[in-house]
Structure formats: C-alpha cells, structure tokens
N, C-alpha and C positions, 0 to 999 in steps of 0.2 A: 399663793392660795390662802384666801381666809378660811376661817374655822368652819363657816357654813359650807364652803366648796368642798373642804375636806370631809365633812360629814355627808355630803351628798354622794360622794365617791364610795363611802362604806355601808350606807343605810339598808341596802338589800341583804347585808350580811347579819342584821340584827342588832340588838342592844349592847350586848357585849362589845363588838365590833365599833360602835359608836362610841361607847365610853372608853375604849382604848385610845381614842382620838381626842374625846373631849376632855377627860380628866387631866392629861399632862398638858394640854394646852392651857388650862387654867390654873393647874396646881404648879406647874413646872417641877423641876427636880431639884433636891438639895441633899447631899450626901452626909451632911453633918446636921444632927438634931438641932432644931430652933423652936423659939416659942412663936405660935402664929398669932394673929392679931387680937385674940381672946385669951392669950397665955397659955395654950395646950401645946405640949411638947409634940413636936411633928418632925418627920423625915421623908425623904423620898418624894413621892408624888402624894402629899397629904395623908401619909400612913400615920397613925397615932397610937395604936394598941402597943403597949410595953415600951414606949419611947420614953427615955430619960436624957438628962443634960450629959453632953459629952458622947452620946452615941454616934457611930458611924455606921455607913453601908455602902455596900458596892453596887454597881449598876444592875448585877444579876439579882441581888437582894431585893432592889428597887422594883425591878420588873416583876419579880415574884409576888411581892406585896401589892402591887397594883393589880395584878389578876385576882388575888385573894380579896382584897378590899372591893374591887367591882362586883365580885360574886356576891359578897356579903350585901352590898348595897341592892343588887337586884333581887337577892333573896328576900330583903326587908319589903321591897315593893310587891313581889309575889305573896308575900304573907298578909299584906294589909290591903290590896287592891281586890275588891269583891266583884267587879265587873269585867268583861272582855275589854282589853284595850290594845292599841296598835303597838308595834315594835318601837315606832318612834316616841310614843306617849310613855312607854317602859323606859326607854333611854332618858328622856327628860325627868321621870320620876327617880330613875336609878341615880342620875347625876345629883339631883336634889338630896337624895338619902346618902349618897357618898359625902357631900358637903356638909350637910347639916345633922346627920344621924337618922337612925330610925325613930327615936322618940319624937323629934321634931316632924317627921313625916306623919307618924300616927295622931299627933294632936292638931295638925294643921287643917284649915278649912280647905286647903286645896285637895287633899285626900278625901275629905267629906264630899266635896263637889265631885270629884272623879267617881267615887262610888254611888252618888245619885245620878250619875249618867249626865252630868250638867258639865260636859266637856269645854265648852267655850268659856263659862264661868271659871272653871278649874284653870285653865290656861292664863287667865287674867291674874291668878293668884301668885304666879312665880315672881312677878315685878315687886311684890310685898316684902320678900325676903332679901333685902340688900344691906341689912344693918349687921355690924359685928362690933362687940363692944360699945354699942349704943351710937356707932358712926356708920354713916353711908359710906359704903367702899365703891368705887368705881369698878374695881375688878368683879364684884358681887352684881353690880348693874348689868355689866356686859354678859357675866354668866347666865343670870336669870333670862336675859334678852334671848340667849340662844335656846335655853330650856322651853321658853315659852314658844319660840319658833318651831321647835321640835314637837312640841304637843299639839300645835296646830297643823302638822303636816298629816 
C-alpha cells in the first residue's frame, strides 16, 4: 500500500492521525543520533530538540517524541493560520512545519497565501520547498508531492 492509500485510510480521523502515518513514512526511524542533510543532530522520527552526538533512544522514546513533535507542529499551524482550513490542509501544513520548523512556515509564501484564502495558489507552493543544503532531494520532492495532494483534498 502506498503512502496516499495509507493516508486515505486515516483521513477521517484528523490531522494527528494523518501525521502519525506521514511523518514516519518520510522520516524513517533511527535509534542512534545522526546529522541530517543540513548537519542538524537528529534521532528517531526526525526529532531534533536536545539531540547530541552519541545519543541513543528506545522505540518507546521515539514514539513519545513523535507524538510530542506532531503536536508542536500542529500548534505552530494553529498559531499562524488565520482562516478556516480543512483537516487535510492542516495535516499538509503540519507536516511542512514538522519538517521545516515554525520559522520557515511563518515566513513562507505558502502561509501568506493560505491566510489570503488563495488555496490553489498555496497548494502550488509546496513544490518550491525541495532543497536541503542547497541540493534538491528526491525525498523532499516526494514529501512535498504528498503535502500538495493533501492540500488539494
């Protein structure tokens, strides 16, 4: 089953359920800290807060951080979006915020267009965010494709 089929199975349960499928799909899980494509120390499912070299985690810790990090990302969306949006749009923006952080969400044309009620134009913005360390990454292209798909639902 591909990621879109998995998401379709949980979409009625809201943005949190969608992100519990989406984030692990794109982040994968690693129990030993590593530096991501831009040099940020990372562990588990893309967790970065307080991570340092040599750090290890259990599956239970990874699961707890995943829930916490998803809640932080959705809180960022809720703080910054000024117009009503669907749960699928919230999930797309939540994944964007999870992956790129609230500062990038806040300064993005994507958010500006969402807040102007220009949904179609906003959805087009996801595909612009595919660079990491100045390089276009295939994984980010696929991730942004899914976010754009969610945005258009």
